[in-house]
N, C-alpha and C positions, 0 to 999 in steps of 0.2 A: 366730525373728525376732520382734521386738517392734514392734507398730504404734502409731502415735499416734492417739488417739481424740479427735475434736472434735465439737462439737454446733453446728449452725446456731443463731444467736441465737433464731430463732422456735421451734426445738425446745427450747432451754433455757427459754424463757419458758413454753412449754406444760407442760414438766415441773414448773416451779415452781407453775403454776396447778393442775395435777393433784394435786400433793403437798398443797397447801392444802385441797383438797376431798376428799382420800383418806380413806376410813373407817379405813384401817390405814396410818398414816404410816410405821410401822416397816417394814412389808413393802415399801412403795414405795421407801423409802430403801435397804433391803437389795438389792432388785432392781436399782435403778439402779447401785449400786456393783458388783454382780456382772456386770451387762451390760458395764460399762466394762472390768472385768478380763478377761472372756472375749473381748471384741472386741480388746483389746490383744494377746492371745496367739494367737487362732485365729479371725479373723473369717470365714474361708471355710468353717470346719468347723461353725459354728453357723448357725442360721436356714435359710431357704429362698430360692433365687434367684427374683427377680421382675424380669425384663429386666435393666436396668443396676443395679438395687438388690437388696438382700436384706432379708428380714423375719425378725425374731427375737422370739419370745415367751418371756418369763420372768415368770410371773405375780407381781404383777398388771400388769406393763408389757409393752407391745409397742413395738418400735422398727423403723423402716425406715432403712437405712443404705446408703452407697455405699463400696466398697472400691477403693482405688487401690494395687494390689500393688507397682508399680514405686517408688512414693513411700512405701510402708509407712504409708499413711494411711487411716483410717476416719472417715467423716463421717456422723453421725447427722442425718437430715433431718426425721424425724417421730417423735413418741412419742404413745402412747395408754394410757389406764388401762383395764384389762379388769375387768369386775365379777366 
């Protein structure tokens, strides 16, 4: 099954801000693309469960996301840059 991955506007804005300040923009870009690909294909197999949400680290980024399996939807609600 293929999931649709969406980002809350606040998470998208934070990703843009983090990218602008990132010491390694190439790594941040690669991580965000890979996160999207992995969450599209297997959102419940990556990351760790945190109540209703899941947390996934793919250096240098960390995302918190919600999975709606009946809708095949993944919503990224938060992103952080890890040093």
